[in-house]
Every structure is written in C-alpha cells, then in structure tokens.
One Martini backbone bead per residue (centre of mass of N, CA, C, O) as a GRO file, in nm:
protein
  220
    1MET     BB    1  -2.434  -5.316  -4.534
    2LYS     BB    2  -2.160  -5.279  -4.358
    3ARG     BB    3  -2.077  -5.270  -4.019
    4GLY     BB    4  -1.922  -5.159  -3.756
    5TYR     BB    5  -1.757  -5.236  -3.476
    6THR     BB    6  -1.763  -5.186  -3.090
    7ALA     BB    7  -1.610  -5.387  -2.956
    8GLY     BB    8  -1.404  -5.283  -2.687
    9MET     BB    9  -1.484  -4.968  -2.658
   10SER     BB   10  -1.353  -4.829  -2.417
   11PRO     BB   11  -1.295  -4.615  -2.206
   12LYS     BB   12  -1.089  -4.372  -2.151
   13LYS     BB   13  -0.801  -4.316  -2.011
   14LYS     BB   14  -0.647  -4.223  -1.706
   15VAL     BB   15  -0.366  -4.004  -1.674
   16TRP     BB   16  -0.109  -3.984  -1.417
   17ASN     BB   17   0.165  -3.774  -1.288
   18HIS     BB   18   0.317  -3.757  -0.984
   19SER     BB   19   0.586  -3.614  -1.048
   20LEU     BB   20   0.450  -3.366  -1.173
   21GLU     BB   21   0.295  -3.277  -0.925
   22LEU     BB   22   0.544  -3.238  -0.743
   23ALA     BB   23   0.691  -3.027  -0.920
   24VAL     BB   24   0.464  -2.814  -0.914
   25THR     BB   25   0.455  -2.778  -0.609
   26TRP     BB   26   0.747  -2.686  -0.566
   27MET     BB   27   0.745  -2.449  -0.764
   28SER     BB   28   0.516  -2.288  -0.627
   29GLY     BB   29   0.641  -2.263  -0.342
   30LEU     BB   30   0.911  -2.122  -0.431
   31LEU     BB   31   0.779  -1.882  -0.571
   32VAL     BB   32   0.642  -1.766  -0.324
   33LEU     BB   33   0.901  -1.733  -0.156
   34PHE     BB   34   1.050  -1.547  -0.353
   35ILE     BB   35   0.843  -1.314  -0.354
   36ALA     BB   36   0.841  -1.271  -0.045
   37ASN     BB   37   1.159  -1.225  -0.009
   38THR     BB   38   1.157  -0.966  -0.227
   39THR     BB   39   0.923  -0.805  -0.064
   40LEU     BB   40   0.788  -0.842   0.219
   41PHE     BB   41   1.042  -0.923   0.385
   42ARG     BB   42   1.212  -0.680   0.297
   43TYR     BB   43   1.025  -0.456   0.406
   44TYR     BB   44   1.062  -0.589   0.715
   45GLY     BB   45   1.358  -0.712   0.744
   46ALA     BB   46   1.314  -1.057   0.680
   47SER     BB   47   1.510  -1.152   0.480
   48VAL     BB   48   1.645  -1.443   0.348
   49GLY     BB   49   1.964  -1.439   0.245
   50ASP     BB   50   2.020  -1.160   0.132
   51PRO     BB   51   2.071  -1.255  -0.201
   52TRP     BB   52   2.164  -1.559  -0.232
   53PHE     BB   53   1.893  -1.707  -0.182
   54ASN     BB   54   1.748  -1.589  -0.432
   55TYR     BB   55   1.936  -1.711  -0.640
   56LEU     BB   56   1.880  -2.002  -0.561
   57LEU     BB   57   1.576  -2.000  -0.610
   58ALA     BB   58   1.587  -1.919  -0.909
   59ALA     BB   59   1.745  -2.168  -1.003
   60VAL     BB   60   1.542  -2.384  -0.906
   61ILE     BB   61   1.295  -2.278  -1.058
   62LEU     BB   62   1.412  -2.304  -1.346
   63THR     BB   63   1.459  -2.607  -1.327
   64LEU     BB   64   1.157  -2.682  -1.275
   65VAL     BB   65   1.048  -2.566  -1.534
   66ALA     BB   66   1.200  -2.764  -1.718
   67VAL     BB   67   1.088  -3.024  -1.592
   68VAL     BB   68   0.785  -2.963  -1.637
   69THR     BB   69   0.796  -2.937  -1.944
   70VAL     BB   70   0.891  -3.227  -2.002
   71LYS     BB   71   0.660  -3.373  -1.845
   72LEU     BB   72   0.424  -3.256  -2.007
   73ARG     BB   73   0.502  -3.380  -2.277
   74ARG     BB   74   0.493  -3.672  -2.180
   75TYR     BB   75   0.206  -3.668  -2.078
   76HIS     BB   76   0.071  -3.599  -2.343
   77LYS     BB   77   0.172  -3.854  -2.487
   78ASP     BB   78   0.046  -4.063  -2.291
   79VAL     BB   79  -0.249  -3.976  -2.338
   80LEU     BB   80  -0.261  -4.027  -2.639
   81LEU     BB   81  -0.185  -4.329  -2.633
   82ALA     BB   82  -0.416  -4.423  -2.444
   83ASN     BB   83  -0.667  -4.295  -2.607
   84SER     BB   84  -0.596  -4.434  -2.894
   85ARG     BB   85  -0.524  -4.741  -2.885
   86ILE     BB   86  -0.269  -4.823  -3.068
   87LYS     BB   87  -0.195  -5.112  -2.966
   88ARG     BB   88  -0.448  -5.241  -3.080
   89VAL     BB   89  -0.395  -5.168  -3.376
   90ASP     BB   90  -0.116  -5.321  -3.401
   91GLY     BB   91  -0.287  -5.611  -3.375
   92MET     BB   92  -0.399  -5.558  -3.658
   93ASN     BB   93  -0.540  -5.593  -3.945
   94GLY     BB   94  -0.682  -5.446  -4.208
   95GLU     BB   95  -0.975  -5.542  -4.156
   96GLN     BB   96  -0.991  -5.481  -3.851
   97PHE     BB   97  -0.928  -5.182  -3.882
   98ALA     BB   98  -1.173  -5.113  -4.061
   99GLN     BB   99  -1.383  -5.199  -3.850
  100TYR     BB  100  -1.295  -5.002  -3.629
  101ILE     BB  101  -1.333  -4.739  -3.796
  102SER     BB  102  -1.633  -4.791  -3.868
  103GLY     BB  103  -1.737  -4.763  -3.581
  104ILE     BB  104  -1.668  -4.461  -3.561
  105GLY     BB  105  -1.819  -4.364  -3.818
  106CYS     BB  106  -2.103  -4.446  -3.731
  107LYS     BB  107  -2.112  -4.246  -3.486
  108GLU     BB  108  -2.077  -3.997  -3.708
  109GLY     BB  109  -2.296  -4.085  -3.953
  110TRP     BB  110  -2.186  -4.299  -4.132
  111SER     BB  111  -2.203  -4.481  -4.425
  112ILE     BB  112  -2.079  -4.826  -4.435
  113GLU     BB  113  -1.845  -5.010  -4.649
  114LEU     BB  114  -1.683  -5.306  -4.697
  115GLY     BB  115  -1.409  -5.393  -4.866
  116PRO     BB  116  -1.147  -5.510  -5.005
  117THR     BB  117  -0.844  -5.708  -4.959
  118GLU     BB  118  -0.504  -5.607  -4.981
  119ALA     BB  119  -0.179  -5.518  -4.963
  120SER     BB  120  -0.259  -5.201  -4.923
  121GLY     BB  121  -0.546  -5.291  -4.802
  122THR     BB  122  -0.861  -5.170  -4.687
  123LEU     BB  123  -1.165  -5.093  -4.799
  124LEU     BB  124  -1.367  -4.785  -4.754
  125TYR     BB  125  -1.704  -4.682  -4.752
  126LEU     BB  126  -1.834  -4.337  -4.743
  127ASP     BB  127  -2.152  -4.193  -4.631
  128LYS     BB  128  -2.282  -3.840  -4.616
  129ASP     BB  129  -2.518  -3.746  -4.764
  130GLU     BB  130  -2.321  -3.589  -5.025
  131THR     BB  131  -2.082  -3.744  -4.903
  132ARG     BB  132  -1.782  -3.898  -5.040
  133MET     BB  133  -1.573  -4.185  -4.948
  134MET     BB  134  -1.235  -4.323  -4.941
  135ALA     BB  135  -1.055  -4.593  -4.770
  136VAL     BB  136  -0.726  -4.699  -4.679
  137LEU     BB  137  -0.639  -4.973  -4.467
  138HIS     BB  138  -0.330  -4.992  -4.274
  139THR     BB  139  -0.100  -5.240  -4.142
  140GLY     BB  140   0.232  -5.182  -4.000
  141LYS     BB  141   0.593  -5.110  -4.005
  142ARG     BB  142   0.629  -5.015  -4.274
  143LYS     BB  143   0.685  -4.800  -4.509
  144LEU     BB  144   0.514  -4.619  -4.735
  145THR     BB  145   0.517  -4.595  -5.073
  146ARG     BB  146   0.466  -4.496  -5.386
  147ASP     BB  147   0.345  -4.768  -5.471
  148SER     BB  148   0.117  -4.769  -5.261
  149ILE     BB  149  -0.030  -4.522  -5.372
  150ALA     BB  150  -0.077  -4.631  -5.657
  151ALA     BB  151  -0.235  -4.882  -5.571
  152ALA     BB  152  -0.465  -4.732  -5.426
  153TRP     BB  153  -0.561  -4.570  -5.668
  154THR     BB  154  -0.620  -4.810  -5.856
  155ARG     BB  155  -0.834  -4.937  -5.672
  156CYS     BB  156  -1.031  -4.700  -5.671
  157ARG     BB  157  -1.076  -4.704  -5.980
  158LYS     BB  158  -1.177  -5.001  -5.990
  159HIS     BB  159  -1.413  -4.987  -5.744
  160GLU     BB  160  -1.455  -4.673  -5.854
  161SER     BB  161  -1.567  -4.495  -6.119
  162ALA     BB  162  -1.590  -4.216  -5.918
  163ALA     BB  163  -1.317  -4.148  -5.766
  164GLY     BB  164  -1.265  -3.851  -5.866
  165GLY     BB  165  -1.537  -3.759  -5.673
  166CYS     BB  166  -1.366  -3.843  -5.427
  167ASN     BB  167  -1.251  -3.887  -5.115
  168ILE     BB  168  -0.913  -3.985  -5.038
  169TRP     BB  169  -0.779  -4.224  -4.805
  170TYR     BB  170  -0.469  -4.294  -4.614
  171ILE     BB  171  -0.442  -4.537  -4.351
  172THR     BB  172  -0.191  -4.565  -4.086
  173ASN     BB  173   0.043  -4.707  -3.829
  174SER     BB  174   0.266  -4.571  -3.980
  175SER     BB  175   0.432  -4.454  -4.271
  176PHE     BB  176   0.574  -4.216  -4.508
  177THR     BB  177   0.734  -4.134  -4.763
  178SER     BB  178   0.828  -3.862  -4.941
  179GLN     BB  179   0.735  -3.978  -5.216
  180ALA     BB  180   0.451  -4.056  -5.125
  181ARG     BB  181   0.356  -3.769  -5.057
  182LYS     BB  182   0.391  -3.655  -5.341
  183GLU     BB  183   0.199  -3.851  -5.479
  184ALA     BB  184  -0.054  -3.782  -5.309
  185ALA     BB  185  -0.067  -3.481  -5.381
  186GLY     BB  186  -0.107  -3.532  -5.694
  187LEU     BB  187  -0.380  -3.723  -5.623
  188ASP     BB  188  -0.547  -3.621  -5.375
  189ILE     BB  189  -0.440  -3.772  -5.111
  190HIS     BB  190  -0.515  -3.847  -4.792
  191LEU     BB  191  -0.307  -3.853  -4.502
  192MET     BB  192  -0.264  -4.104  -4.223
  193ASP     BB  193  -0.053  -4.137  -3.988
  194ARG     BB  194   0.048  -4.223  -3.681
  195ARG     BB  195   0.043  -3.942  -3.553
  196VAL     BB  196  -0.241  -3.858  -3.656
  197LEU     BB  197  -0.394  -4.104  -3.553
  198ILE     BB  198  -0.347  -4.066  -3.255
  199GLU     BB  199  -0.475  -3.784  -3.232
  200SER     BB  200  -0.754  -3.861  -3.355
  201LEU     BB  201  -0.835  -4.092  -3.159
  202ALA     BB  202  -0.801  -3.925  -2.892
  203LYS     BB  203  -1.043  -3.707  -2.986
  204THR     BB  204  -1.246  -3.905  -2.980
  205PRO     BB  205  -1.570  -3.766  -3.026
  206VAL     BB  206  -1.512  -3.459  -3.025
  207VAL     BB  207  -1.340  -3.517  -3.280
  208PRO     BB  208  -1.368  -3.602  -3.585
  209LEU     BB  209  -1.212  -3.826  -3.786
  210PHE     BB  210  -1.416  -3.722  -4.029
  211PRO     BB  211  -1.419  -3.447  -4.176
  212ALA     BB  212  -1.628  -3.264  -4.354
  213PRO     BB  213  -1.616  -3.219  -4.669
  214ALA     BB  214  -1.660  -3.122  -4.961
  215LYS     BB  215  -1.909  -3.158  -5.165
  216LYS     BB  216  -1.968  -3.442  -5.378
  217THR     BB  217  -2.049  -3.569  -5.687
  218GLY     BB  218  -2.092  -3.916  -5.708
  219LYS     BB  219  -2.167  -4.227  -5.845
  220LYS     BB  220  -2.199  -4.570  -5.776
   0.00000   0.00000   0.00000
C-alpha cells in the first residue's frame, strides 16, 4: 500500500498586515478621545471644539471602521492563502497532488493507496476503521464539467466494485460548473473546489481534511 509523502510540508506561515495594525491603533485612540470629549471633558467644561470636533471625530472613526473591516477581510484571505500553500498545489499534476493529500491523510490516521491517473484525475483509496472513501484528485485551471463528474463516477465504479458503498470525493484546485454540481449531487459525490480546498488546507491539522463520515460497509 502506497503512502503519501510529507517532504516539504513546512510550518505554516505567519502573516501580519502592518497597515491594519496602524489603522486599528488610530481607530482605538480616536474612539477613546471621542468618548472622553463627550463625557469626562464635557463634565469638567474642558470639551474640545464641542460639538463640531465631536462630529469630525465620529466621521473619522466611522471611516476607520470601514477601512479596518476591509483590511481584516483581506488579511483573513491572505492568511488562508499562505497557510493553505495553494500556490504549491497549483504547480502539481494530478498524481503529485494525490501524493500531497495522501501525506495529510496519513497524518490523520487514514490508510491510503494511490490509484491510477487518468484525464479526470488521480484516484486515492482511503480506509480508516470501518470507513472507506475514494477521492479523485485533479489539478488545472479549467472548470470541471458534468462530463468530468460522470467520468469520475465511472472510474470509481470500474476500479471499485463496491463504489456504491463508499464515500466519493472529487477534489480540485479549480472549480465546478453548475451542471457539474447538480450531477454530483445526484450521484452523491462530495465536491471540494478551490475555495473549500484553500479553507480546508489552511485549517489542517486542527480540523481534519477528511472528516469521518458515517461508517459504511463495502468490501474491496
């Protein structure tokens, strides 16, 4: 049984946005000044430029809130991209991608066997206790179509006589068309597109890449 490799799986990167830190610092400082100017300073008759200065502070603070919100979203996206190592995946072919994913699966306790590679991707067999799964690993830029889903299903039926008793996944660094998603739903194939893949890879090993599904019995 072939095992996945883990070479080059370096610790996840730490990403920090200094402009975000500066914006949060300014927003916090101005908020404190605004609260003090409208409460404590006003109580002692020392409020600065009341009320126009308070209006100006409020406008600046609201602007900074909007800026911080946008920067936080970008920061979150940057962290996900860095920790997922998706750029490394983009440089892999189907078999290399399958080996990379199998390395992660092995760490999660799955017994893994690498299957054949065809146009639709590389097959991966996963076993853990009484749970059995099959995954088709694909890399590329084009969207996967309904035909791709049908081809993957046919391959699973061909290489696994009990494929109907397994959980089947189709994992890609690209995306699926709407018709492909409908086809997969009808065949009970779980899809993992680029967005989900990035999020899933970024969260490993804290969150398993392959959550243990309901146990099914099917013999190989």
